[in-house]
N, C-alpha and C positions, 0 to 999 in steps of 0.2 A: 806281717799283715796278710800276706798271701797264704801262709800256712794256716792261719786262723780260719780263713774263708774255706780252705780245703777241708779242715777238720769239721767245721760245721756242716758243710755240704755232704761229707761222708757220713756224718751222724744222721742227717736227713735221709740219705739213701739206705742206710742200714735199718732205719726205722721203717721205711717203706717195705724192705724185704721182710722185716719182722711181721708187719701187718699181713703180708701174703702167706708166709710159711709158718709163723708162730714158733720159730726155732731160735732160741737165744744164742746158742753157740755159733751158728752160721752168721747171724747178724753181727755178733761181736767180731768175728773173723773179717767180715766185709768192712768193718770199721777200722780195724787195727792194721791189717796187712798193707792196704794201699798207702796208709800214712807212713808206714815204715819204708816203703819203696820211695815215696816222695822225699822223706827225710834223708835217705841215702843219696838221692839225686841232688838234693840241695847242699850236700857236702858235710853233713853231720858225721860224727864218728860212729863206727859200727856198734860199739858198746852202748853209747848213748841212745842210739836208735833202738837197740834191742831192749834196753830197760824201759824206755819211753813207750815202746810198742806193747810191752808186757803190762805196764800200768794202764794204758788205754784199753787193752783187751779186757783186763779185770774190771775196770770201771764200766765198760759197755756191757759185759756179761752180767754184772750185778744189776745194772739198769734194766736189761731186758728180762732177767729172771723176776725182778720186782714187778715189772709190767705184766708178766704172765700171771702173777698171783693176785694182782689188783683187778677190780672191775673196770670195764671199758668206760672211758669218759674222762672226767676231770682228774681223778687220781692218777690215771695213766699219763695224762698231759703234764701234770705237776712233776712226776718223776722224770719225764723227758726234759722239762724245763730246768730242773735242778742239775741234771746231767750236762745239759748244754752250757749252763753257767759255770760249772766246774771245769768243763773242757775249755771254755773260752778264757777264763781268768786264772786258773790254777796251773794247768798243765801246758 
């Protein structure tokens, strides 16, 4: 439960960075690297953290690239909501 809260808060912080800089790569890095560090601190295996971090980075990168292609407003928020649902329930 704690890791879920951390994941969703990191997604919110990376979205905030995306709104300021409009850089999908850096926003995805801000999302995945702290989660990898927290995963290692929580005692997960290195290989599991590495694979999970790569998946989360790819998901966040695709999310932010889609948001850069879509107009601001409801389409952007729907992509963010779908990403949050995927992060919360699948990964």
